[in-house]
VONU-733246 format. One record per atom (N, C-alpha, C): residue number from 0; atom name; z, y, x. Coordinates in steps of 0.2 Angstrom, whole numbers. Example, Ala and Ser with C-alpha at 12.3 -4.5 7.8 and 13.67 -1.06 7.14 Angstrom:
// VONU-733246
<node><pos>0</pos><site>N</site><z>39</z><y>-28</y><x>66</x></node>
<node><pos>0</pos><site>CA</site><z>39</z><y>-22</y><x>62</x></node>
<node><pos>0</pos><site>C</site><z>39</z><y>-16</y><x>66</x></node>
<node><pos>1</pos><site>N</site><z>35</z><y>-11</y><x>64</x></node>
<node><pos>1</pos><site>CA</site><z>36</z><y>-5</y><x>68</x></node>
<node><pos>1</pos><site>C</site><z>39</z><y>0</y><x>64</x></node>
END
This chain:
// VONU-733246
<node><pos>0</pos><site>N</site><z>-136</z><y>-30</y><x>66</x></node>
<node><pos>0</pos><site>CA</site><z>-130</z><y>-34</y><x>68</x></node>
<node><pos>0</pos><site>C</site><z>-128</z><y>-38</y><x>61</x></node>
<node><pos>1</pos><site>N</site><z>-127</z><y>-44</y><x>62</x></node>
<node><pos>1</pos><site>CA</site><z>-126</z><y>-48</y><x>57</x></node>
<node><pos>1</pos><site>C</site><z>-119</z><y>-47</y><x>54</x></node>
<node><pos>2</pos><site>N</site><z>-118</z><y>-46</y><x>47</x></node>
<node><pos>2</pos><site>CA</site><z>-112</z><y>-45</y><x>44</x></node>
<node><pos>2</pos><site>C</site><z>-111</z><y>-37</y><x>43</x></node>
<node><pos>3</pos><site>N</site><z>-115</z><y>-33</y><x>46</x></node>
<node><pos>3</pos><site>CA</site><z>-114</z><y>-26</y><x>45</x></node>
<node><pos>3</pos><site>C</site><z>-120</z><y>-23</y><x>41</x></node>
<node><pos>4</pos><site>N</site><z>-118</z><y>-19</y><x>36</x></node>
<node><pos>4</pos><site>CA</site><z>-124</z><y>-16</y><x>32</x></node>
<node><pos>4</pos><site>C</site><z>-123</z><y>-8</y><x>32</x></node>
<node><pos>5</pos><site>N</site><z>-128</z><y>-5</y><x>33</x></node>
<node><pos>5</pos><site>CA</site><z>-128</z><y>3</y><x>33</x></node>
<node><pos>5</pos><site>C</site><z>-134</z><y>4</y><x>28</x></node>
<node><pos>6</pos><site>N</site><z>-132</z><y>8</y><x>22</x></node>
<node><pos>6</pos><site>CA</site><z>-136</z><y>9</y><x>17</x></node>
<node><pos>6</pos><site>C</site><z>-139</z><y>16</y><x>18</x></node>
<node><pos>7</pos><site>N</site><z>-145</z><y>18</y><x>15</x></node>
<node><pos>7</pos><site>CA</site><z>-148</z><y>25</y><x>16</x></node>
<node><pos>7</pos><site>C</site><z>-143</z><y>30</y><x>13</x></node>
<node><pos>8</pos><site>N</site><z>-138</z><y>28</y><x>9</x></node>
<node><pos>8</pos><site>CA</site><z>-133</z><y>33</y><x>6</x></node>
<node><pos>8</pos><site>C</site><z>-128</z><y>35</y><x>11</x></node>
<node><pos>9</pos><site>N</site><z>-128</z><y>31</y><x>17</x></node>
<node><pos>9</pos><site>CA</site><z>-123</z><y>32</y><x>22</x></node>
<node><pos>9</pos><site>C</site><z>-117</z><y>27</y><x>21</x></node>
<node><pos>10</pos><site>N</site><z>-116</z><y>23</y><x>15</x></node>
<node><pos>10</pos><site>CA</site><z>-111</z><y>18</y><x>15</x></node>
<node><pos>10</pos><site>C</site><z>-112</z><y>13</y><x>19</x></node>
<node><pos>11</pos><site>N</site><z>-106</z><y>10</y><x>22</x></node>
<node><pos>11</pos><site>CA</site><z>-106</z><y>5</y><x>27</x></node>
<node><pos>11</pos><site>C</site><z>-102</z><y>-1</y><x>24</x></node>
<node><pos>12</pos><site>N</site><z>-105</z><y>-7</y><x>25</x></node>
<node><pos>12</pos><site>CA</site><z>-101</z><y>-13</y><x>23</x></node>
<node><pos>12</pos><site>C</site><z>-100</z><y>-18</y><x>28</x></node>
<node><pos>13</pos><site>N</site><z>-95</z><y>-21</y><x>29</x></node>
<node><pos>13</pos><site>CA</site><z>-93</z><y>-26</y><x>33</x></node>
<node><pos>13</pos><site>C</site><z>-92</z><y>-32</y><x>29</x></node>
<node><pos>14</pos><site>N</site><z>-96</z><y>-37</y><x>29</x></node>
<node><pos>14</pos><site>CA</site><z>-95</z><y>-43</y><x>25</x></node>
<node><pos>14</pos><site>C</site><z>-98</z><y>-43</y><x>18</x></node>
<node><pos>15</pos><site>N</site><z>-102</z><y>-37</y><x>17</x></node>
<node><pos>15</pos><site>CA</site><z>-105</z><y>-36</y><x>11</x></node>
<node><pos>15</pos><site>C</site><z>-112</z><y>-32</y><x>12</x></node>
<node><pos>16</pos><site>N</site><z>-116</z><y>-34</y><x>8</x></node>
<node><pos>16</pos><site>CA</site><z>-123</z><y>-31</y><x>8</x></node>
<node><pos>16</pos><site>C</site><z>-124</z><y>-25</y><x>3</x></node>
<node><pos>17</pos><site>N</site><z>-119</z><y>-24</y><x>-1</x></node>
<node><pos>17</pos><site>CA</site><z>-119</z><y>-19</y><x>-6</x></node>
<node><pos>17</pos><site>C</site><z>-113</z><y>-15</y><x>-6</x></node>
<node><pos>18</pos><site>N</site><z>-111</z><y>-11</y><x>-1</x></node>
<node><pos>18</pos><site>CA</site><z>-105</z><y>-7</y><x>-1</x></node>
<node><pos>18</pos><site>C</site><z>-105</z><y>-1</y><x>-6</x></node>
<node><pos>19</pos><site>N</site><z>-101</z><y>-1</y><x>-11</x></node>
<node><pos>19</pos><site>CA</site><z>-101</z><y>4</y><x>-16</x></node>
<node><pos>19</pos><site>C</site><z>-96</z><y>10</y><x>-14</x></node>
<node><pos>20</pos><site>N</site><z>-93</z><y>10</y><x>-8</x></node>
<node><pos>20</pos><site>CA</site><z>-89</z><y>15</y><x>-5</x></node>
<node><pos>20</pos><site>C</site><z>-91</z><y>17</y><x>2</x></node>
<node><pos>21</pos><site>N</site><z>-89</z><y>23</y><x>4</x></node>
<node><pos>21</pos><site>CA</site><z>-91</z><y>25</y><x>11</x></node>
<node><pos>21</pos><site>C</site><z>-90</z><y>20</y><x>16</x></node>
<node><pos>22</pos><site>N</site><z>-84</z><y>16</y><x>16</x></node>
<node><pos>22</pos><site>CA</site><z>-83</z><y>11</y><x>20</x></node>
<node><pos>22</pos><site>C</site><z>-80</z><y>5</y><x>16</x></node>
<node><pos>23</pos><site>N</site><z>-83</z><y>-1</y><x>16</x></node>
<node><pos>23</pos><site>CA</site><z>-80</z><y>-6</y><x>12</x></node>
<node><pos>23</pos><site>C</site><z>-81</z><y>-13</y><x>16</x></node>
<node><pos>24</pos><site>N</site><z>-75</z><y>-16</y><x>17</x></node>
<node><pos>24</pos><site>CA</site><z>-75</z><y>-23</y><x>20</x></node>
<node><pos>24</pos><site>C</site><z>-73</z><y>-28</y><x>15</x></node>
<node><pos>25</pos><site>N</site><z>-76</z><y>-34</y><x>16</x></node>
<node><pos>25</pos><site>CA</site><z>-74</z><y>-40</y><x>12</x></node>
<node><pos>25</pos><site>C</site><z>-71</z><y>-44</y><x>17</x></node>
<node><pos>26</pos><site>N</site><z>-65</z><y>-46</y><x>16</x></node>
<node><pos>26</pos><site>CA</site><z>-61</z><y>-50</y><x>21</x></node>
<node><pos>26</pos><site>C</site><z>-55</z><y>-47</y><x>24</x></node>
<node><pos>27</pos><site>N</site><z>-52</z><y>-49</y><x>29</x></node>
<node><pos>27</pos><site>CA</site><z>-46</z><y>-46</y><x>32</x></node>
<node><pos>27</pos><site>C</site><z>-48</z><y>-41</y><x>38</x></node>
<node><pos>28</pos><site>N</site><z>-43</z><y>-37</y><x>39</x></node>
<node><pos>28</pos><site>CA</site><z>-44</z><y>-33</y><x>45</x></node>
<node><pos>28</pos><site>C</site><z>-38</z><y>-32</y><x>49</x></node>
<node><pos>29</pos><site>N</site><z>-38</z><y>-30</y><x>55</x></node>
<node><pos>29</pos><site>CA</site><z>-32</z><y>-28</y><x>59</x></node>
<node><pos>29</pos><site>C</site><z>-33</z><y>-22</y><x>63</x></node>
<node><pos>30</pos><site>N</site><z>-28</z><y>-18</y><x>62</x></node>
<node><pos>30</pos><site>CA</site><z>-28</z><y>-11</y><x>66</x></node>
<node><pos>30</pos><site>C</site><z>-22</z><y>-11</y><x>70</x></node>
<node><pos>31</pos><site>N</site><z>-23</z><y>-11</y><x>77</x></node>
<node><pos>31</pos><site>CA</site><z>-17</z><y>-12</y><x>82</x></node>
<node><pos>31</pos><site>C</site><z>-14</z><y>-5</y><x>83</x></node>
<node><pos>32</pos><site>N</site><z>-16</z><y>0</y><x>81</x></node>
<node><pos>32</pos><site>CA</site><z>-14</z><y>7</y><x>82</x></node>
<node><pos>32</pos><site>C</site><z>-13</z><y>11</y><x>76</x></node>
<node><pos>33</pos><site>N</site><z>-14</z><y>17</y><x>76</x></node>
<node><pos>33</pos><site>CA</site><z>-13</z><y>22</y><x>70</x></node>
<node><pos>33</pos><site>C</site><z>-18</z><y>21</y><x>65</x></node>
<node><pos>34</pos><site>N</site><z>-16</z><y>21</y><x>58</x></node>
<node><pos>34</pos><site>CA</site><z>-20</z><y>22</y><x>53</x></node>
<node><pos>34</pos><site>C</site><z>-18</z><y>27</y><x>48</x></node>
<node><pos>35</pos><site>N</site><z>-23</z><y>32</y><x>48</x></node>
<node><pos>35</pos><site>CA</site><z>-21</z><y>38</y><x>44</x></node>
<node><pos>35</pos><site>C</site><z>-25</z><y>38</y><x>37</x></node>
<node><pos>36</pos><site>N</site><z>-21</z><y>40</y><x>32</x></node>
<node><pos>36</pos><site>CA</site><z>-24</z><y>40</y><x>25</x></node>
<node><pos>36</pos><site>C</site><z>-23</z><y>47</y><x>23</x></node>
<node><pos>37</pos><site>N</site><z>-29</z><y>50</y><x>22</x></node>
<node><pos>37</pos><site>CA</site><z>-29</z><y>57</y><x>20</x></node>
<node><pos>37</pos><site>C</site><z>-27</z><y>59</y><x>13</x></node>
<node><pos>38</pos><site>N</site><z>-28</z><y>55</y><x>8</x></node>
<node><pos>38</pos><site>CA</site><z>-27</z><y>57</y><x>1</x></node>
<node><pos>38</pos><site>C</site><z>-22</z><y>52</y><x>-2</x></node>
<node><pos>39</pos><site>N</site><z>-25</z><y>46</y><x>-5</x></node>
<node><pos>39</pos><site>CA</site><z>-20</z><y>42</y><x>-8</x></node>
<node><pos>39</pos><site>C</site><z>-22</z><y>35</y><x>-6</x></node>
<node><pos>40</pos><site>N</site><z>-17</z><y>30</y><x>-6</x></node>
<node><pos>40</pos><site>CA</site><z>-18</z><y>23</y><x>-4</x></node>
<node><pos>40</pos><site>C</site><z>-16</z><y>19</y><x>-10</x></node>
<node><pos>41</pos><site>N</site><z>-21</z><y>15</y><x>-13</x></node>
<node><pos>41</pos><site>CA</site><z>-20</z><y>11</y><x>-18</x></node>
<node><pos>41</pos><site>C</site><z>-20</z><y>4</y><x>-16</x></node>
<node><pos>42</pos><site>N</site><z>-15</z><y>0</y><x>-17</x></node>
<node><pos>42</pos><site>CA</site><z>-14</z><y>-7</y><x>-15</x></node>
<node><pos>42</pos><site>C</site><z>-13</z><y>-11</y><x>-21</x></node>
<node><pos>43</pos><site>N</site><z>-17</z><y>-16</y><x>-21</x></node>
<node><pos>43</pos><site>CA</site><z>-17</z><y>-21</y><x>-27</x></node>
<node><pos>43</pos><site>C</site><z>-13</z><y>-27</y><x>-25</x></node>
<node><pos>44</pos><site>N</site><z>-11</z><y>-28</y><x>-19</x></node>
<node><pos>44</pos><site>CA</site><z>-7</z><y>-34</y><x>-17</x></node>
<node><pos>44</pos><site>C</site><z>-1</z><y>-32</y><x>-14</x></node>
<node><pos>45</pos><site>N</site><z>1</z><y>-36</y><x>-9</x></node>
<node><pos>45</pos><site>CA</site><z>8</z><y>-34</y><x>-5</x></node>
<node><pos>45</pos><site>C</site><z>6</z><y>-30</y><x>1</x></node>
<node><pos>46</pos><site>N</site><z>11</z><y>-27</y><x>3</x></node>
<node><pos>46</pos><site>CA</site><z>11</z><y>-23</y><x>9</x></node>
<node><pos>46</pos><site>C</site><z>17</z><y>-24</y><x>13</x></node>
<node><pos>47</pos><site>N</site><z>16</z><y>-26</y><x>19</x></node>
<node><pos>47</pos><site>CA</site><z>21</z><y>-27</y><x>24</x></node>
<node><pos>47</pos><site>C</site><z>22</z><y>-22</y><x>29</x></node>
<node><pos>48</pos><site>N</site><z>28</z><y>-19</y><x>30</x></node>
<node><pos>48</pos><site>CA</site><z>28</z><y>-14</y><x>36</x></node>
<node><pos>48</pos><site>C</site><z>33</z><y>-17</y><x>41</x></node>
<node><pos>49</pos><site>N</site><z>31</z><y>-18</y><x>47</x></node>
<node><pos>49</pos><site>CA</site><z>34</z><y>-22</y><x>52</x></node>
<node><pos>49</pos><site>C</site><z>40</z><y>-18</y><x>55</x></node>
<node><pos>50</pos><site>N</site><z>39</z><y>-11</y><x>56</x></node>
<node><pos>50</pos><site>CA</site><z>44</z><y>-7</y><x>60</x></node>
<node><pos>50</pos><site>C</site><z>46</z><y>-1</y><x>56</x></node>
<node><pos>51</pos><site>N</site><z>42</z><y>3</y><x>54</x></node>
<node><pos>51</pos><site>CA</site><z>44</z><y>9</y><x>50</x></node>
<node><pos>51</pos><site>C</site><z>39</z><y>12</y><x>45</x></node>
<node><pos>52</pos><site>N</site><z>41</z><y>15</y><x>40</x></node>
<node><pos>52</pos><site>CA</site><z>37</z><y>18</y><x>35</x></node>
<node><pos>52</pos><site>C</site><z>40</z><y>25</y><x>34</x></node>
<node><pos>53</pos><site>N</site><z>35</z><y>30</y><x>35</x></node>
<node><pos>53</pos><site>CA</site><z>37</z><y>37</y><x>34</x></node>
<node><pos>53</pos><site>C</site><z>33</z><y>40</y><x>28</x></node>
<node><pos>54</pos><site>N</site><z>37</z><y>42</y><x>23</x></node>
<node><pos>54</pos><site>CA</site><z>34</z><y>45</y><x>17</x></node>
<node><pos>54</pos><site>C</site><z>36</z><y>53</y><x>17</x></node>
<node><pos>55</pos><site>N</site><z>31</z><y>57</y><x>17</x></node>
<node><pos>55</pos><site>CA</site><z>32</z><y>64</y><x>17</x></node>
<node><pos>55</pos><site>C</site><z>31</z><y>67</y><x>10</x></node>
<node><pos>56</pos><site>N</site><z>30</z><y>63</y><x>5</x></node>
<node><pos>56</pos><site>CA</site><z>29</z><y>66</y><x>-2</x></node>
<node><pos>56</pos><site>C</site><z>32</z><y>61</y><x>-7</x></node>
<node><pos>57</pos><site>N</site><z>28</z><y>59</y><x>-11</x></node>
<node><pos>57</pos><site>CA</site><z>31</z><y>55</y><x>-17</x></node>
<node><pos>57</pos><site>C</site><z>28</z><y>48</y><x>-17</x></node>
<node><pos>58</pos><site>N</site><z>33</z><y>43</y><x>-18</x></node>
<node><pos>58</pos><site>CA</site><z>31</z><y>36</y><x>-19</x></node>
<node><pos>58</pos><site>C</site><z>31</z><y>35</y><x>-26</x></node>
<node><pos>59</pos><site>N</site><z>25</z><y>32</y><x>-29</x></node>
<node><pos>59</pos><site>CA</site><z>25</z><y>29</y><x>-36</x></node>
<node><pos>59</pos><site>C</site><z>25</z><y>22</y><x>-36</x></node>
<node><pos>60</pos><site>N</site><z>31</z><y>19</y><x>-38</x></node>
<node><pos>60</pos><site>CA</site><z>32</z><y>12</y><x>-38</x></node>
<node><pos>60</pos><site>C</site><z>33</z><y>10</y><x>-46</x></node>
<node><pos>61</pos><site>N</site><z>28</z><y>7</y><x>-49</x></node>
<node><pos>61</pos><site>CA</site><z>28</z><y>5</y><x>-56</x></node>
<node><pos>61</pos><site>C</site><z>33</z><y>0</y><x>-58</x></node>
<node><pos>62</pos><site>N</site><z>34</z><y>-5</y><x>-54</x></node>
<node><pos>62</pos><site>CA</site><z>39</z><y>-10</y><x>-56</x></node>
<node><pos>62</pos><site>C</site><z>45</z><y>-11</y><x>-52</x></node>
<node><pos>63</pos><site>N</site><z>46</z><y>-6</y><x>-48</x></node>
<node><pos>63</pos><site>CA</site><z>52</z><y>-6</y><x>-43</x></node>
<node><pos>63</pos><site>C</site><z>50</z><y>-5</y><x>-36</x></node>
<node><pos>64</pos><site>N</site><z>55</z><y>-4</y><x>-32</x></node>
<node><pos>64</pos><site>CA</site><z>54</z><y>-3</y><x>-25</x></node>
<node><pos>64</pos><site>C</site><z>59</z><y>-7</y><x>-21</x></node>
<node><pos>65</pos><site>N</site><z>57</z><y>-12</y><x>-17</x></node>
<node><pos>65</pos><site>CA</site><z>62</z><y>-16</y><x>-14</x></node>
<node><pos>65</pos><site>C</site><z>62</z><y>-15</y><x>-6</x></node>
<node><pos>66</pos><site>N</site><z>68</z><y>-13</y><x>-3</x></node>
<node><pos>66</pos><site>CA</site><z>68</z><y>-12</y><x>4</x></node>
<node><pos>66</pos><site>C</site><z>74</z><y>-17</y><x>6</x></node>
<node><pos>67</pos><site>N</site><z>71</z><y>-22</y><x>10</x></node>
<node><pos>67</pos><site>CA</site><z>76</z><y>-27</y><x>12</x></node>
<node><pos>67</pos><site>C</site><z>80</z><y>-24</y><x>18</x></node>
<node><pos>68</pos><site>N</site><z>86</z><y>-27</y><x>20</x></node>
<node><pos>68</pos><site>CA</site><z>89</z><y>-33</y><x>16</x></node>
<node><pos>68</pos><site>C</site><z>93</z><y>-31</y><x>10</x></node>
<node><pos>69</pos><site>N</site><z>94</z><y>-25</y><x>9</x></node>
<node><pos>69</pos><site>CA</site><z>99</z><y>-24</y><x>3</x></node>
<node><pos>69</pos><site>C</site><z>98</z><y>-18</y><x>-2</x></node>
<node><pos>70</pos><site>N</site><z>92</z><y>-15</y><x>-1</x></node>
<node><pos>70</pos><site>CA</site><z>91</z><y>-9</y><x>-5</x></node>
<node><pos>70</pos><site>C</site><z>86</z><y>-11</y><x>-11</x></node>
<node><pos>71</pos><site>N</site><z>87</z><y>-9</y><x>-17</x></node>
<node><pos>71</pos><site>CA</site><z>82</z><y>-11</y><x>-22</x></node>
<node><pos>71</pos><site>C</site><z>83</z><y>-5</y><x>-27</x></node>
<node><pos>72</pos><site>N</site><z>77</z><y>-2</y><x>-29</x></node>
<node><pos>72</pos><site>CA</site><z>77</z><y>3</y><x>-34</x></node>
<node><pos>72</pos><site>C</site><z>72</z><y>1</y><x>-40</x></node>
<node><pos>73</pos><site>N</site><z>75</z><y>2</y><x>-46</x></node>
<node><pos>73</pos><site>CA</site><z>70</z><y>0</y><x>-51</x></node>
<node><pos>73</pos><site>C</site><z>70</z><y>6</y><x>-56</x></node>
<node><pos>74</pos><site>N</site><z>64</z><y>7</y><x>-59</x></node>
<node><pos>74</pos><site>CA</site><z>63</z><y>13</y><x>-64</x></node>
<node><pos>74</pos><site>C</site><z>61</z><y>9</y><x>-70</x></node>
<node><pos>75</pos><site>N</site><z>65</z><y>11</y><x>-75</x></node>
<node><pos>75</pos><site>CA</site><z>63</z><y>9</y><x>-82</x></node>
<node><pos>75</pos><site>C</site><z>62</z><y>15</y><x>-86</x></node>
<node><pos>76</pos><site>N</site><z>57</z><y>16</y><x>-90</x></node>
<node><pos>76</pos><site>CA</site><z>56</z><y>22</y><x>-94</x></node>
<node><pos>76</pos><site>C</site><z>62</z><y>24</y><x>-99</x></node>
<node><pos>77</pos><site>N</site><z>65</z><y>19</y><x>-102</x></node>
<node><pos>77</pos><site>CA</site><z>70</z><y>20</y><x>-106</x></node>
<node><pos>77</pos><site>C</site><z>77</z><y>21</y><x>-103</x></node>
<node><pos>78</pos><site>N</site><z>78</z><y>19</y><x>-97</x></node>
<node><pos>78</pos><site>CA</site><z>84</z><y>20</y><x>-93</x></node>
<node><pos>78</pos><site>C</site><z>84</z><y>25</y><x>-87</x></node>
<node><pos>79</pos><site>N</site><z>78</z><y>26</y><x>-85</x></node>
<node><pos>79</pos><site>CA</site><z>77</z><y>30</y><x>-79</x></node>
<node><pos>79</pos><site>C</site><z>78</z><y>26</y><x>-72</x></node>
<node><pos>80</pos><site>N</site><z>80</z><y>29</y><x>-67</x></node>
<node><pos>80</pos><site>CA</site><z>80</z><y>26</y><x>-60</x></node>
<node><pos>80</pos><site>C</site><z>87</z><y>22</y><x>-60</x></node>
<node><pos>81</pos><site>N</site><z>87</z><y>16</y><x>-58</x></node>
<node><pos>81</pos><site>CA</site><z>93</z><y>12</y><x>-57</x></node>
<node><pos>81</pos><site>C</site><z>93</z><y>9</y><x>-50</x></node>
<node><pos>82</pos><site>N</site><z>99</z><y>9</y><x>-47</x></node>
<node><pos>82</pos><site>CA</site><z>101</z><y>6</y><x>-41</x></node>
<node><pos>82</pos><site>C</site><z>105</z><y>0</y><x>-41</x></node>
<node><pos>83</pos><site>N</site><z>103</z><y>-6</y><x>-43</x></node>
<node><pos>83</pos><site>CA</site><z>107</z><y>-12</y><x>-44</x></node>
<node><pos>83</pos><site>C</site><z>112</z><y>-13</y><x>-38</x></node>
<node><pos>84</pos><site>N</site><z>110</z><y>-13</y><x>-32</x></node>
<node><pos>84</pos><site>CA</site><z>115</z><y>-14</y><x>-27</x></node>
<node><pos>84</pos><site>C</site><z>120</z><y>-9</y><x>-27</x></node>
<node><pos>85</pos><site>N</site><z>119</z><y>-3</y><x>-28</x></node>
<node><pos>85</pos><site>CA</site><z>124</z><y>2</y><x>-28</x></node>
<node><pos>85</pos><site>C</site><z>129</z><y>0</y><x>-33</x></node>
<node><pos>86</pos><site>N</site><z>127</z><y>-2</y><x>-39</x></node>
<node><pos>86</pos><site>CA</site><z>131</z><y>-4</y><x>-45</x></node>
<node><pos>86</pos><site>C</site><z>135</z><y>-10</y><x>-43</x></node>
<node><pos>87</pos><site>N</site><z>132</z><y>-14</y><x>-39</x></node>
<node><pos>87</pos><site>CA</site><z>136</z><y>-20</y><x>-37</x></node>
<node><pos>87</pos><site>C</site><z>141</z><y>-19</y><x>-32</x></node>
<node><pos>88</pos><site>N</site><z>140</z><y>-14</y><x>-28</x></node>
<node><pos>88</pos><site>CA</site><z>145</z><y>-12</y><x>-23</x></node>
<node><pos>88</pos><site>C</site><z>151</z><y>-9</y><x>-26</x></node>
<node><pos>89</pos><site>N</site><z>150</z><y>-5</y><x>-31</x></node>
<node><pos>89</pos><site>CA</site><z>155</z><y>-2</y><x>-35</x></node>
<node><pos>89</pos><site>C</site><z>160</z><y>-7</y><x>-38</x></node>
<node><pos>90</pos><site>N</site><z>157</z><y>-13</y><x>-40</x></node>
<node><pos>90</pos><site>CA</site><z>161</z><y>-18</y><x>-43</x></node>
<node><pos>90</pos><site>C</site><z>165</z><y>-22</y><x>-39</x></node>
<node><pos>91</pos><site>N</site><z>164</z><y>-22</y><x>-32</x></node>
<node><pos>91</pos><site>CA</site><z>168</z><y>-26</y><x>-27</x></node>
<node><pos>91</pos><site>C</site><z>173</z><y>-22</y><x>-24</x></node>
END
């Protein structure tokens, strides 16, 4: 099948002939139903969540976490967690 590579190691690649992970795809993908991640998810770009996001443990957000339309959390090592919108609401 053109565009699909299966190596003797068992690694599978879509859009690559040298997958260095169990499953690696070069390009975009679409999942119309459930996607389960059993361990950790590392994202180097943006993530959009259309309806809901359920977190059952810890979120690590290095430069802050924005939840629109009105919630923003920022962590700075010298200051700790800050909630800028909450502080703005107190001033009004």
